OpenMM code with the backbone's topology and positions (N, CA, C; nanometers):
from openmm import Vec3, app, unit

residues = "MET THR ARG LEU ALA LEU ALA ALA THR VAL TRP PHE GLY ALA MET ALA THR GLN LEU ALA ALA GLN ASP THR LEU VAL ALA GLY GLU PRO ASP ASP ARG TRP ALA LYS ILE ALA GLN LYS VAL PRO GLY PHE ALA GLY TRP TRP LEU HIS GLY THR THR ALA VAL LEU MET LEU VAL ASP THR THR GLN ARG ASP ALA ALA VAL ALA GLU ILE ALA ALA GLU MET ARG GLY LYS HIS ILE GLY ARG VAL LEU VAL ARG LYS ALA ASP PHE ASP PHE ILE GLN LEU ARG ARG TRP GLU ILE LEU VAL PRO PHE PHE SER ASP SER GLN ILE THR ALA LEU ASP ALA ASP GLU VAL ARG ASN ARG VAL VAL VAL SER VAL ALA ASP SER ALA HIS LEU ALA PRO THR ARG LYS ARG LEU VAL ALA LEU GLY ILE PRO PRO GLY ALA LEU VAL LEU GLN VAL MET ARG VAL VAL SER HIS".split()
positions = [
    Vec3(0.0853, -0.1171, 0.0000),
    Vec3(0.0000, 0.0000, 0.0000),
    Vec3(0.0900, 0.1235, 0.0000),
    Vec3(0.0576, 0.2183, -0.0837),
    Vec3(0.1373, 0.3411, -0.0896),
    Vec3(0.1081, 0.4275, 0.0316),
    Vec3(0.1974, 0.5231, 0.0564),
    Vec3(0.1753, 0.6133, 0.1694),
    Vec3(0.0458, 0.6911, 0.1543),
    Vec3(0.0166, 0.7317, 0.0301),
    Vec3(-0.1061, 0.8066, 0.0056),
    Vec3(-0.2284, 0.7205, 0.0365),
    Vec3(-0.2265, 0.5961, -0.0099),
    Vec3(-0.3394, 0.5061, 0.0157),
    Vec3(-0.3525, 0.4778, 0.1647),
    Vec3(-0.2382, 0.4595, 0.2314),
    Vec3(-0.2405, 0.4347, 0.3750),
    Vec3(-0.2950, 0.5579, 0.4486),
    Vec3(-0.2482, 0.6751, 0.4089),
    Vec3(-0.2975, 0.7978, 0.4710),
    Vec3(-0.4474, 0.8135, 0.4485),
    Vec3(-0.4937, 0.7834, 0.3273),
    Vec3(-0.6375, 0.7927, 0.2979),
    Vec3(-0.7156, 0.6945, 0.3833),
    Vec3(-0.6623, 0.5723, 0.3983),
    Vec3(-0.7301, 0.4717, 0.4797),
    Vec3(-0.7384, 0.5165, 0.6248),
    Vec3(-0.6277, 0.5681, 0.6777),
    Vec3(-0.6259, 0.6156, 0.8158),
    Vec3(-0.7213, 0.7337, 0.8313),
    Vec3(-0.7160, 0.8299, 0.7361),
    Vec3(-0.8019, 0.9468, 0.7452),
    Vec3(-0.9489, 0.9079, 0.7381),
    Vec3(-0.9857, 0.8251, 0.6390),
    Vec3(-1.1259, 0.7853, 0.6270),
    Vec3(-1.1690, 0.7007, 0.7446),
    Vec3(-1.0784, 0.6182, 0.7959),
    Vec3(-1.1095, 0.5399, 0.9159),
    Vec3(-1.1357, 0.6305, 1.0339),
    Vec3(-1.0505, 0.7319, 1.0499),
    Vec3(-1.0696, 0.8286, 1.1582),
    Vec3(-1.1984, 0.9059, 1.1376),
    Vec3(-1.2260, 0.9400, 1.0117),
    Vec3(-1.3488, 1.0133, 0.9803),
    Vec3(-1.4707, 0.9280, 1.0134),
    Vec3(-1.4646, 0.7980, 0.9805),
    Vec3(-1.5766, 0.7085, 1.0108),
    Vec3(-1.5980, 0.7002, 1.1614),
    Vec3(-1.4869, 0.6937, 1.2380),
    Vec3(-1.4980, 0.6907, 1.3836),
    Vec3(-1.5585, 0.8206, 1.4337),
    Vec3(-1.5121, 0.9329, 1.3767),
    Vec3(-1.5648, 1.0627, 1.4165),
    Vec3(-1.7140, 1.0722, 1.3856),
    Vec3(-1.7555, 1.0266, 1.2673),
    Vec3(-1.8968, 1.0329, 1.2309),
    Vec3(-1.9798, 0.9433, 1.3208),
    Vec3(-1.9254, 0.8262, 1.3566),
    Vec3(-1.9983, 0.7373, 1.4479),
    Vec3(-2.0151, 0.8055, 1.5830),
    Vec3(-1.9089, 0.8731, 1.6290),
    Vec3(-1.9181, 0.9451, 1.7559),
    Vec3(-2.0179, 1.0597, 1.7445),
    Vec3(-2.0179, 1.1282, 1.6305),
    Vec3(-2.1099, 1.2397, 1.6124),
    Vec3(-2.2543, 1.1930, 1.6060),
    Vec3(-2.2754, 1.0674, 1.5723),
    Vec3(-2.4107, 1.0175, 1.5641),
    Vec3(-2.4798, 1.0201, 1.7001),
    Vec3(-2.4008, 1.0365, 1.8073),
    Vec3(-2.4625, 1.0507, 1.9385),
    Vec3(-2.5280, 1.1879, 1.9505),
    Vec3(-2.4926, 1.2789, 1.8602),
    Vec3(-2.5540, 1.4111, 1.8507),
    Vec3(-2.5255, 1.5008, 1.9701),
    Vec3(-2.4177, 1.4751, 2.0403),
    Vec3(-2.3830, 1.5609, 2.1523),
    Vec3(-2.2974, 1.6752, 2.1007),
    Vec3(-2.3449, 1.7957, 2.1207),
    Vec3(-2.2750, 1.9124, 2.0686),
    Vec3(-2.2573, 2.0206, 2.1732),
    Vec3(-2.2951, 1.9942, 2.2939),
    Vec3(-2.2903, 2.0978, 2.3968),
    Vec3(-2.4304, 2.1463, 2.4276),
    Vec3(-2.4393, 2.2281, 2.5315),
    Vec3(-2.5692, 2.2778, 2.5753),
    Vec3(-2.6162, 2.3900, 2.4850),
    Vec3(-2.7429, 2.4044, 2.4536),
    Vec3(-2.8521, 2.3117, 2.4841),
    Vec3(-2.8706, 2.2034, 2.3776),
    Vec3(-2.7886, 2.2054, 2.2732),
    Vec3(-2.8084, 2.1134, 2.1614),
    Vec3(-2.8114, 1.9671, 2.2032),
    Vec3(-2.7253, 1.9275, 2.2950),
    Vec3(-2.7244, 1.7868, 2.3338),
    Vec3(-2.8537, 1.7484, 2.4053),
    Vec3(-2.9066, 1.8382, 2.4896),
    Vec3(-3.0337, 1.8096, 2.5579),
    Vec3(-3.1465, 1.7956, 2.4561),
    Vec3(-3.1491, 1.8855, 2.3581),
    Vec3(-3.2582, 1.8840, 2.2614),
    Vec3(-3.2515, 1.7608, 2.1726),
    Vec3(-3.1334, 1.7179, 2.1373),
    Vec3(-3.1196, 1.5961, 2.0578),
    Vec3(-3.1696, 1.4761, 2.1376),
    Vec3(-3.1382, 1.4727, 2.2665),
    Vec3(-3.1857, 1.3621, 2.3517),
    Vec3(-3.3378, 1.3655, 2.3640),
    Vec3(-3.3939, 1.4850, 2.3789),
    Vec3(-3.5406, 1.4967, 2.3869),
    Vec3(-3.6027, 1.4519, 2.2551),
    Vec3(-3.5431, 1.4896, 2.1431),
    Vec3(-3.5970, 1.4512, 2.0114),
    Vec3(-3.5930, 1.2995, 1.9916),
    Vec3(-3.5027, 1.2312, 2.0595),
    Vec3(-3.5004, 1.0853, 2.0516),
    Vec3(-3.6181, 1.0249, 2.1279),
    Vec3(-3.6689, 1.0970, 2.2292),
    Vec3(-3.7821, 1.0495, 2.3094),
    Vec3(-3.9158, 1.1014, 2.2570),
    Vec3(-3.9158, 1.2255, 2.2076),
    Vec3(-4.0386, 1.2907, 2.1609),
    Vec3(-4.0258, 1.3114, 2.0102),
    Vec3(-4.0948, 1.2287, 1.9328),
    Vec3(-4.0836, 1.2412, 1.7867),
    Vec3(-4.1185, 1.3821, 1.7381),
    Vec3(-4.0274, 1.4384, 1.6594),
    Vec3(-4.0538, 1.5689, 1.5998),
    Vec3(-4.0154, 1.6877, 1.6842),
    Vec3(-3.9554, 1.6665, 1.8008),
    Vec3(-3.9130, 1.7787, 1.8849),
    Vec3(-3.8005, 1.8542, 1.8142),
    Vec3(-3.8134, 1.9880, 1.8086),
    Vec3(-3.7154, 2.0680, 1.7354),
    Vec3(-3.6560, 2.1810, 1.8187),
    Vec3(-3.6788, 2.1801, 1.9487),
    Vec3(-3.6211, 2.2812, 2.0359),
    Vec3(-3.7273, 2.3682, 2.1019),
    Vec3(-3.6812, 2.4544, 2.1913),
    Vec3(-3.7711, 2.5477, 2.2586),
    Vec3(-3.6908, 2.6662, 2.3095),
    Vec3(-3.7601, 2.7762, 2.3368),
    Vec3(-3.6983, 2.8946, 2.3940),
    Vec3(-3.8049, 2.9765, 2.4639),
    Vec3(-3.7595, 3.0711, 2.5448),
    Vec3(-3.8510, 3.1626, 2.6124),
    Vec3(-3.8605, 3.2925, 2.5343),
    Vec3(-3.9849, 3.3361, 2.5141),
    Vec3(-4.0122, 3.4665, 2.4545),
    Vec3(-4.0925, 3.5422, 2.5601),
    Vec3(-4.0226, 3.6223, 2.6396),
    Vec3(-4.0890, 3.6846, 2.7545),
    Vec3(-4.1256, 3.5766, 2.8541),
    Vec3(-4.2548, 3.5656, 2.8834),
    Vec3(-4.3007, 3.4601, 2.9754),
    Vec3(-4.3647, 3.3435, 2.9010),
    Vec3(-4.3491, 3.3420, 2.7690),
    Vec3(-4.4062, 3.2347, 2.6869),
    Vec3(-4.2971, 3.1352, 2.6481),
    Vec3(-4.3219, 3.0082, 2.6770),
    Vec3(-4.2329, 2.9022, 2.6306),
    Vec3(-4.2785, 2.8654, 2.4897),
    Vec3(-4.1885, 2.8781, 2.3936),
    Vec3(-4.2206, 2.8471, 2.2542),
    Vec3(-4.1595, 2.7104, 2.2216),
    Vec3(-4.2465, 2.6161, 2.1885),
    Vec3(-4.2045, 2.4806, 2.1524),
    Vec3(-4.2097, 2.4642, 2.0017),
    Vec3(-4.1035, 2.4112, 1.9447),
    Vec3(-4.1004, 2.3805, 1.8016),
    Vec3(-4.1204, 2.2301, 1.7865),
    Vec3(-4.2270, 2.1917, 1.7151),
    Vec3(-4.2598, 2.0506, 1.6974),
    Vec3(-4.3006, 2.0225, 1.5535),
    Vec3(-4.2466, 1.9165, 1.4969),
    Vec3(-4.2902, 1.8717, 1.3646),
    Vec3(-4.4332, 1.8198, 1.3758),
    Vec3(-4.4587, 1.7429, 1.4814),
    Vec3(-4.5911, 1.6882, 1.5088),
    Vec3(-4.6452, 1.7598, 1.6322),
    Vec3(-4.7322, 1.8568, 1.6100),
    Vec3(-4.7808, 1.9399, 1.7196),
    Vec3(-4.8644, 1.8630, 1.8226),
    Vec3(-4.9066, 1.7422, 1.7890),
    Vec3(-4.9804, 1.6610, 1.8870),
    Vec3(-4.8876, 1.6082, 1.9967),
    Vec3(-4.7575, 1.6285, 1.9812),
    Vec3(-4.6595, 1.5831, 2.0805),
    Vec3(-4.6345, 1.6887, 2.1895),
    Vec3(-4.7214, 1.7895, 2.1965),
    Vec3(-4.7046, 1.8995, 2.2912),
    Vec3(-4.6856, 1.8519, 2.4341),
    Vec3(-4.7771, 1.7685, 2.4832),
    Vec3(-4.7714, 1.7253, 2.6232),
    Vec3(-4.6444, 1.6462, 2.6529),
    Vec3(-4.6042, 1.5611, 2.5601),
    Vec3(-4.4813, 1.4829, 2.5789),
    Vec3(-4.3599, 1.5753, 2.5832),
    Vec3(-4.3586, 1.6769, 2.4969),
    Vec3(-4.2470, 1.7717, 2.4944),
    Vec3(-4.2431, 1.8539, 2.6230),
    Vec3(-4.3582, 1.9009, 2.6684),
    Vec3(-4.3643, 1.9784, 2.7927),
    Vec3(-4.3145, 1.8936, 2.9094),
    Vec3(-4.3525, 1.7669, 2.9133),
    Vec3(-4.3059, 1.6783, 3.0199),
    Vec3(-4.1543, 1.6642, 3.0179),
    Vec3(-4.0966, 1.6583, 2.8994),
    Vec3(-3.9511, 1.6429, 2.8874),
    Vec3(-3.8748, 1.7691, 2.9254),
    Vec3(-3.9328, 1.8860, 2.9029),
    Vec3(-3.8603, 2.0099, 2.9347),
    Vec3(-3.9055, 2.0716, 3.0668),
    Vec3(-3.9927, 2.0026, 3.1388),
    Vec3(-4.0470, 2.0564, 3.2641),
    Vec3(-3.9362, 2.0973, 3.3618),
    Vec3(-3.8313, 2.0170, 3.3725),
    Vec3(-3.7223, 2.0498, 3.4652),
    Vec3(-3.6530, 2.1797, 3.4240),
    Vec3(-3.6403, 2.2020, 3.2944),
    Vec3(-3.5766, 2.3246, 3.2453),
    Vec3(-3.6652, 2.4462, 3.2698),
    Vec3(-3.7958, 2.4249, 3.2790),
    Vec3(-3.8900, 2.5345, 3.2995),
    Vec3(-3.9000, 2.5752, 3.4461),
    Vec3(-3.8599, 2.4838, 3.5382),
    Vec3(-3.8706, 2.5147, 3.6812),
    Vec3(-3.7908, 2.6399, 3.7141),
    Vec3(-3.8516, 2.7235, 3.7964),
    Vec3(-3.7848, 2.8457, 3.8386),
    Vec3(-3.8022, 2.9616, 3.7410),
    Vec3(-3.8635, 2.9363, 3.6288),
    Vec3(-3.8891, 3.0419, 3.5309),
    Vec3(-4.0374, 3.0753, 3.5345),
    Vec3(-4.0705, 3.1995, 3.5166),
    Vec3(-4.2114, 3.2385, 3.5118),
    Vec3(-4.2634, 3.2100, 3.3710),
    Vec3(-4.3433, 3.1060, 3.3594),
    Vec3(-4.4010, 3.0658, 3.2309),
    Vec3(-4.5491, 3.1020, 3.2337),
    Vec3(-4.5888, 3.1961, 3.1492),
    Vec3(-4.7282, 3.2373, 3.1425),
    Vec3(-4.8105, 3.1431, 3.0567),
    Vec3(-4.7474, 3.0954, 2.9485),
    Vec3(-4.8172, 3.0021, 2.8598),
    Vec3(-4.7152, 2.9274, 2.7746),
    Vec3(-4.7641, 2.8237, 2.7107),
    Vec3(-4.6814, 2.7456, 2.6194),
    Vec3(-4.7406, 2.7591, 2.4803),
    Vec3(-4.6612, 2.8072, 2.3879),
    Vec3(-4.7022, 2.8235, 2.2493),
    Vec3(-4.6316, 2.7172, 2.1659),
    Vec3(-4.7073, 2.6492, 2.0804),
    Vec3(-4.6484, 2.5469, 1.9934),
    Vec3(-4.6430, 2.6013, 1.8519),
    Vec3(-4.5247, 2.5918, 1.7923),
    Vec3(-4.5073, 2.6299, 1.6521),
    Vec3(-4.4725, 2.5063, 1.5720),
    Vec3(-4.5293, 2.4992, 1.4537),
    Vec3(-4.5030, 2.3873, 1.3635),
    Vec3(-4.3632, 2.4008, 1.3067),
    Vec3(-4.2854, 2.2942, 1.3190),
    Vec3(-4.1497, 2.2908, 1.2644),
    Vec3(-4.1485, 2.2027, 1.1394),
    Vec3(-4.0594, 2.2332, 1.0484),
    Vec3(-4.0426, 2.1504, 0.9296),
    Vec3(-3.9484, 2.0333, 0.9555),
    Vec3(-3.8515, 2.0545, 1.0473),
    Vec3(-3.7479, 1.9549, 1.0727),
    Vec3(-3.7324, 1.9344, 1.2221),
    Vec3(-3.7057, 1.8103, 1.2637),
    Vec3(-3.6816, 1.7890, 1.4059),
    Vec3(-3.5350, 1.8199, 1.4374),
    Vec3(-3.5024, 1.8241, 1.5665),
    Vec3(-3.3690, 1.8664, 1.6045),
    Vec3(-3.2615, 1.7652, 1.5655),
    Vec3(-3.2964, 1.6393, 1.5599),
    Vec3(-3.1993, 1.5384, 1.5164),
    Vec3(-3.1602, 1.5640, 1.3712),
    Vec3(-3.2562, 1.5932, 1.2866),
    Vec3(-3.2243, 1.6252, 1.1470),
    Vec3(-3.1330, 1.7473, 1.1391),
    Vec3(-3.1680, 1.8534, 1.2108),
    Vec3(-3.0875, 1.9747, 1.2067),
    Vec3(-2.9442, 1.9475, 1.2512),
    Vec3(-2.9272, 1.8730, 1.3605),
    Vec3(-2.7926, 1.8411, 1.4105),
    Vec3(-2.7146, 1.7569, 1.3102),
    Vec3(-2.7794, 1.6575, 1.2510),
    Vec3(-2.7088, 1.5734, 1.1529),
    Vec3(-2.6641, 1.6554, 1.0324),
    Vec3(-2.7491, 1.7450, 0.9865),
    Vec3(-2.7105, 1.8303, 0.8739),
    Vec3(-2.6003, 1.9270, 0.9149),
    Vec3(-2.6094, 1.9810, 1.0362),
    Vec3(-2.5056, 2.0716, 1.0841),
    Vec3(-2.3698, 2.0010, 1.0881),
    Vec3(-2.3696, 1.8769, 1.1322),
    Vec3(-2.2460, 1.7986, 1.1400),
    Vec3(-2.1850, 1.7769, 1.0020),
    Vec3(-2.2674, 1.7715, 0.8992),
    Vec3(-2.2174, 1.7512, 0.7632),
    Vec3(-2.1412, 1.8716, 0.7073),
    Vec3(-2.1642, 1.9893, 0.7648),
    Vec3(-2.1063, 2.1117, 0.7084),
    Vec3(-1.9559, 2.1149, 0.7351),
    Vec3(-1.8776, 2.1051, 0.6283),
    Vec3(-1.7320, 2.1136, 0.6463),
    Vec3(-1.6882, 2.2596, 0.6413),
    Vec3(-1.5863, 2.2898, 0.7135),
    Vec3(-1.5303, 2.4248, 0.7058),
    Vec3(-1.4206, 2.4237, 0.5996),
    Vec3(-1.4627, 2.4166, 0.4693),
    Vec3(-1.3640, 2.4154, 0.3621),
    Vec3(-1.2967, 2.5516, 0.3554),
    Vec3(-1.1677, 2.5495, 0.3266),
    Vec3(-1.0872, 2.6716, 0.3354),
    Vec3(-1.1330, 2.7809, 0.2400),
    Vec3(-1.1865, 2.7435, 0.1259),
    Vec3(-1.2256, 2.8467, 0.0297),
    Vec3(-1.3706, 2.8929, 0.0448),
    Vec3(-1.4440, 2.8423, 0.1441),
    Vec3(-1.5842, 2.8800, 0.1597),
    Vec3(-1.6021, 3.0044, 0.2459),
    Vec3(-1.5017, 3.0314, 0.3296),
    Vec3(-1.5096, 3.1464, 0.4190),
    Vec3(-1.6264, 3.1355, 0.5174),
    Vec3(-1.6571, 3.0132, 0.5642),
    Vec3(-1.7620, 2.9953, 0.6647),
    Vec3(-1.7147, 3.0562, 0.7956),
    Vec3(-1.7972, 3.1433, 0.8522),
    Vec3(-1.7611, 3.2124, 0.9757),
    Vec3(-1.8414, 3.1649, 1.0962),
    Vec3(-1.9574, 3.1027, 1.0732),
    Vec3(-2.0405, 3.0543, 1.1838),
    Vec3(-2.1357, 2.9473, 1.1328),
    Vec3(-2.1803, 2.8648, 1.2260),
    Vec3(-2.2676, 2.7523, 1.1926),
    Vec3(-2.3580, 2.7259, 1.3116),
    Vec3(-2.4875, 2.6997, 1.2855),
    Vec3(-2.5805, 2.6760, 1.3958),
    Vec3(-2.6989, 2.5929, 1.3507),
    Vec3(-2.7378, 2.4973, 1.4348),
    Vec3(-2.8670, 2.4306, 1.4194),
    Vec3(-2.9641, 2.5225, 1.4944),
    Vec3(-3.0311, 2.6092, 1.4210),
    Vec3(-3.1096, 2.7178, 1.4792),
    Vec3(-3.2519, 2.6729, 1.5078),
    Vec3(-3.2855, 2.6633, 1.6363),
    Vec3(-3.4183, 2.6172, 1.6758),
    Vec3(-3.5262, 2.7207, 1.6471),
    Vec3(-3.4935, 2.8479, 1.6462),
    Vec3(-3.5933, 2.9518, 1.6210),
    Vec3(-3.6335, 2.9520, 1.4736),
    Vec3(-3.5347, 2.9483, 1.3858),
    Vec3(-3.5634, 2.9461, 1.2418),
    Vec3(-3.5957, 2.8061, 1.1921),
    Vec3(-3.5609, 2.7059, 1.2711),
    Vec3(-3.5783, 2.5655, 1.2344),
    Vec3(-3.5028, 2.5346, 1.1051),
    Vec3(-3.3796, 2.5826, 1.1016),
    Vec3(-3.2923, 2.5660, 0.9856),
    Vec3(-3.1482, 2.5521, 1.0321),
    Vec3(-3.0634, 2.5022, 0.9430),
    Vec3(-2.9196, 2.5062, 0.9646),
    Vec3(-2.8736, 2.6396, 0.9072),
    Vec3(-2.8179, 2.7242, 0.9935),
    Vec3(-2.7757, 2.8569, 0.9521),
    Vec3(-2.6234, 2.8552, 0.9330),
    Vec3(-2.5823, 2.8891, 0.8121),
    Vec3(-2.4408, 2.8916, 0.7765),
    Vec3(-2.4064, 3.0350, 0.7380),
    Vec3(-2.3076, 3.0892, 0.8064),
    Vec3(-2.2620, 3.2254, 0.7774),
    Vec3(-2.1301, 3.2190, 0.7027),
    Vec3(-2.1172, 3.3055, 0.6022),
    Vec3(-1.9934, 3.3148, 0.5247),
    Vec3(-1.9429, 3.4586, 0.5315),
    Vec3(-1.8134, 3.4758, 0.5053),
    Vec3(-1.7498, 3.6063, 0.5207),
    Vec3(-1.7866, 3.7065, 0.4128),
    Vec3(-1.8287, 3.6571, 0.2969),
    Vec3(-1.8493, 3.7474, 0.1837),
    Vec3(-1.9634, 3.6936, 0.0975),
    Vec3(-2.0419, 3.7812, 0.0402),
    Vec3(-2.1562, 3.7385, -0.0418),
    Vec3(-2.1143, 3.6560, -0.1632),
    Vec3(-1.9912, 3.6720, -0.2088),
    Vec3(-1.9432, 3.5924, -0.3226),
    Vec3(-1.9388, 3.4429, -0.2894),
    Vec3(-1.9402, 3.4091, -0.1609),
    Vec3(-1.9312, 3.2689, -0.1192),
    Vec3(-2.0682, 3.2053, -0.0937),
    Vec3(-2.1748, 3.2826, -0.1019),
    Vec3(-2.3081, 3.2287, -0.0732),
    Vec3(-2.3464, 3.1163, -0.1692),
    Vec3(-2.3483, 3.1434, -0.2983),
    Vec3(-2.3929, 3.0438, -0.3974),
    Vec3(-2.3033, 2.9200, -0.4010),
    Vec3(-2.1698, 2.9340, -0.4062),
    Vec3(-2.0878, 2.8129, -0.4100),
    Vec3(-2.0986, 2.7292, -0.2825),
    Vec3(-2.1134, 2.7952, -0.1680),
    Vec3(-2.1271, 2.7217, -0.0422),
    Vec3(-2.2603, 2.6475, -0.0399),
    Vec3(-2.3675, 2.7137, -0.0820),
    Vec3(-2.4986, 2.6476, -0.0889),
    Vec3(-2.4909, 2.5256, -0.1793),
    Vec3(-2.4282, 2.5398, -0.2942),
    Vec3(-2.4170, 2.4289, -0.3891),
    Vec3(-2.3445, 2.3102, -0.3258),
    Vec3(-2.2359, 2.3366, -0.2558),
    Vec3(-2.1610, 2.2292, -0.1893),
    Vec3(-2.2440, 2.1617, -0.0809),
    Vec3(-2.3164, 2.2393, -0.0032),
    Vec3(-2.3950, 2.1838, 0.1071),
    Vec3(-2.5107, 2.0994, 0.0559),
    Vec3(-2.5753, 2.1438, -0.0494),
    Vec3(-2.6842, 2.0655, -0.1096),
    Vec3(-2.6275, 1.9355, -0.1669),
    Vec3(-2.5080, 1.9413, -0.2262),
    Vec3(-2.4440, 1.8209, -0.2794),
    Vec3(-2.4121, 1.7207, -0.1686),
    Vec3(-2.3945, 1.7682, -0.0464),
    Vec3(-2.3697, 1.6789, 0.0675),
    Vec3(-2.4976, 1.6114, 0.1175),
    Vec3(-2.6125, 1.6550, 0.0661),
    Vec3(-2.7391, 1.5939, 0.1058),
    Vec3(-2.8245, 1.6790, 0.1973),
    Vec3(-2.7843, 1.8017, 0.2212),
    Vec3(-2.8664, 1.8903, 0.3040),
    Vec3(-2.9727, 1.9526, 0.2143),
    Vec3(-3.1002, 1.9341, 0.2478),
    Vec3(-3.2060, 1.9903, 0.1627),
    Vec3(-3.1958, 2.1425, 0.1541),
    Vec3(-3.2132, 2.1996, 0.0355),
    Vec3(-3.2054, 2.3455, 0.0214),
    Vec3(-3.2982, 2.4189, 0.1181),
    Vec3(-3.4160, 2.3627, 0.1418),
    Vec3(-3.5117, 2.4266, 0.2316),
    Vec3(-3.4714, 2.4236, 0.3777),
    Vec3(-3.3704, 2.3453, 0.4119),
    Vec3(-3.3236, 2.3371, 0.5506),
    Vec3(-3.2091, 2.4336, 0.5784),
    Vec3(-3.1656, 2.5044, 0.4741),
    Vec3(-3.0490, 2.5924, 0.4854),
    Vec3(-3.0858, 2.7397, 0.4853),
    Vec3(-3.0166, 2.8149, 0.5692),
    Vec3(-3.0172, 2.9603, 0.5612),
    Vec3(-2.8709, 2.9992, 0.5514),
    Vec3(-2.8336, 3.0642, 0.4414),
    Vec3(-2.6983, 3.1152, 0.4255),
    Vec3(-2.7034, 3.2659, 0.4395),
    Vec3(-2.6081, 3.3189, 0.5115),
    Vec3(-2.6038, 3.4630, 0.5352),
    Vec3(-2.4594, 3.5102, 0.5401),
    Vec3(-2.4413, 3.6395, 0.5256),
    Vec3(-2.3078, 3.6978, 0.5327),
    Vec3(-2.2837, 3.7468, 0.6749),
    Vec3(-2.1740, 3.7024, 0.7345),
    Vec3(-2.1304, 3.7514, 0.8651),
    Vec3(-1.9787, 3.7626, 0.8584),
    Vec3(-1.9351, 3.8830, 0.8467),
    Vec3(-1.7915, 3.9051, 0.8360),
    Vec3(-1.7224, 3.8813, 0.9699),
    Vec3(-1.5988, 3.8375, 0.9621),
    Vec3(-1.5182, 3.8193, 1.0809),
    Vec3(-1.4563, 3.9536, 1.1169),
    Vec3(-1.4758, 3.9939, 1.2392),
    Vec3(-1.4212, 4.1205, 1.2852),
    Vec3(-1.2858, 4.0919, 1.3493),
    Vec3(-1.1825, 4.1574, 1.2968),
    Vec3(-1.0497, 4.1403, 1.3566),
    Vec3(-1.0072, 4.2706, 1.4209),
    Vec3(-0.9308, 4.2575, 1.5242),
    Vec3(-0.8870, 4.3773, 1.5993),
    Vec3(-0.7450, 4.4117, 1.5657),
] * unit.nanometer
topology = app.Topology()
chain = topology.addChain("A")
for resn in residues:
    res = topology.addResidue(resn, chain)
    for name in ("N", "CA", "C"):
        topology.addAtom(name, app.Element.getBySymbol(name[0]), res)
């Protein structure tokens, strides 16, 4: 086996291990909690507080009670006036899996990445508008549905 082939085997092997590890969907707070809830509550896509209203994002809005039960501990100590359910297009597991697919290729100028529960989209920021179309094309080629993506310009501020 040539060094290049060996390096490719090691790299792809490491990548496969990394992807298997990423399949646990743990990305830090609150993303890891929401991914775990989405494994228990079909269609759960996240939640946030808007004033005293807890806003739940659900693909299947009939899962409201199950979602509220799962986030009840997070709601303790907060003044919740009501719970509002919004229909989501994608659950949080889908958003996280698509977010994980986004590579930070050197020529894309990606400056930020988020599985955004409010927009219910994977939000990808690039440094310059010239990178919007080519980055979108690459991401769609990776299997991320165009409707699940929001691309925006966010320049990096240097001091």
